[in-house]
C-alpha positions in Angstrom: 141.1 194.1 92.1 143.4 191.1 91.2 143.7 189.8 94.4 140.6 190.2 94.9 139.4 187.8 91.9 142.1 185.2 93.1 140.6 185.2 96.4 137.2 184.4 95.0 138.0 182.1 92.9 140.3 180.1 95.2 137.1 180.2 97.3 135.5 179.1 94.5 138.2 176.2 94.1 137.8 175.5 97.4 134.5 174.8 97.4 134.6 173.0 94.4 137.3 170.9 95.9 134.8 170.2 99.0 132.3 169.5 96.8 134.2 166.9 94.7 135.6 165.3 98.4 132.1 165.4 99.5 131.1 163.4 96.1 133.9 161.2 96.6 133.0 160.2 99.6 129.7 159.8 99.0 130.3 157.9 95.9 132.5 155.2 98.5 129.4 155.2 100.7 127.1 154.3 97.8 129.7 151.8 96.3 129.5 150.1 99.8 125.7 150.3 100.0 125.3 148.4 96.9 128.2 145.8 97.2 126.4 145.2 100.8 122.8 145.4 99.5 123.9 142.8 96.6 125.9 140.6 98.8 122.5 140.6 101.1 120.4 140.0 98.3 122.6 137.1 96.8 122.3 135.6 100.7 118.7 136.0 100.7 118.5 134.4 97.4 120.8 131.4 98.5 118.7 131.1 101.3 115.2 131.1 99.6 116.7 129.0 97.2 117.9 126.4 100.2 114.1 127.2 102.0 112.2 126.1 98.7 114.2 122.6 98.2 113.7 122.2 101.8 109.7 122.3 101.4 109.8 120.4 97.7 111.4 117.7 100.2 108.9 117.9 102.9 105.8 117.8 100.6 107.9 114.8 98.6 108.4 112.9 102.2 104.8 113.3 103.8 103.2 112.5 100.3 105.8 109.2 100.7 104.5 108.5 104.4 101.0 109.0 103.5 101.2 106.6 100.4 102.9 104.3 101.4 105.0 104.9 104.8 101.8 103.6 107.1 101.0 100.6 105.1 104.9 99.9 105.3 105.2 100.8 108.5 102.1 98.2 109.5 103.7 96.0 107.6 106.9 95.8 108.9 105.3 95.6 112.4 102.6 92.7 111.8 104.8 90.0 109.8 108.0 89.8 112.0 108.3 86.2 113.4 107.6 87.5 116.9 104.3 89.7 116.2 103.4 87.0 114.8 104.5 84.1 117.8 102.9 86.4 120.1 99.5 86.3 118.1 100.0 82.5 117.7 100.4 82.0 121.0 97.1 83.9 122.2 95.3 82.1 119.5 96.7 78.7 121.2 95.2 79.8 124.2 92.1 81.0 123.4 91.6 77.4 121.4 93.2 75.7 124.7 90.3 77.5 127.0 87.4 76.8 124.1 88.5 72.7 124.2 88.6 73.0 128.1 84.7 74.7 127.7 83.8 72.1 125.0 85.1 69.5 126.9 83.3 70.5 130.5 79.7 71.4 128.4 80.1 68.0 126.2 80.8 65.8 129.6 77.8 67.4 130.6 75.4 67.1 127.6 76.6 63.6 127.5 75.4 62.8 131.0 72.4 64.3 130.3 71.7 62.0 127.4 72.1 64.7 124.8 74.2 63.8 121.2 76.4 66.5 119.6 73.5 67.8 117.2 71.3 68.1 120.6 73.2 70.4 122.2 72.5 74.1 122.1 76.0 75.2 121.2 76.3 72.9 118.0 77.2 74.9 114.7 77.5 73.0 111.9 78.8 76.2 109.9 81.7 77.0 112.5 84.4 75.7 110.0 83.3 77.4 107.1 83.1 80.8 109.1 86.5 80.4 110.5 87.7 80.1 107.3 86.0 83.2 105.7 87.1 85.3 108.4 90.5 84.7 108.3 90.2 85.3 104.5 88.7 88.7 105.0 90.9 89.5 107.7 94.1 89.0 105.3 92.4 90.7 102.1 91.2 93.9 104.4 93.2 96.8 104.5 92.4 99.1 108.2 89.7 101.8 107.2 91.8 104.3 109.1 94.7 103.6 106.4 92.0 103.3 103.7 91.2 106.8 104.7 94.7 108.2 104.6 95.2 106.4 101.5 92.2 108.5 99.8 93.8 112.0 100.1 97.5 111.2 100.0 97.9 115.4 99.9 96.0 116.2 103.2 97.4 118.5 105.6 99.2 117.4 108.7 96.2 119.0 110.8 93.9 116.7 108.7 96.2 113.9 109.6 96.4 114.6 113.1 92.6 114.8 113.3 92.2 111.4 111.7 94.9 109.9 113.8 93.8 111.4 117.4 91.3 108.8 118.7 88.5 110.5 120.8 86.6 109.7 123.6 87.4 108.5 127.4 89.4 105.6 126.1 91.8 107.2 124.3 95.2 106.4 125.5 97.3 109.5 126.7 100.2 108.6 124.5 98.0 109.2 121.2 95.6 112.1 122.5 98.1 115.0 121.8 98.1 116.2 125.2 101.8 116.1 126.4 100.9 117.5 129.7 99.1 114.5 131.1 
């Protein structure tokens, strides 16, 4: 009987040892799972922080682009001497063509015996009109830029809709269709 009891106790002890070993294995596995999960969680939080920082940076950059960038671009393009010189040369060419037409018309009218004020093209207000238009042009913000500045927090899709010309004369480079 004692031998029988010892065998039962031995079996129970072996079962406890097995159970203990299973618990140790489970505990090790749980620790690994916990440490991996914590590591993954830390990585996820770090990546989330980077994404949030990137989103804030993009929002700030979009705001600057809309409130200052477009105006800065237009100023940078229109202020260099190269651009101003091109406009000046075009202006002078138009002026010279106008002078030539005026000389031809003036000669034709003088051969008919008409004085300056008697000619059909005479306008005493042209100098004032030119000065007024020149000042208005310098003081005007383009309508497109005003639309953009009115809503600096508009979505990129809204901005694309404003910037995309509509119609048959729209240049392919601005139409947004890269396949053409």
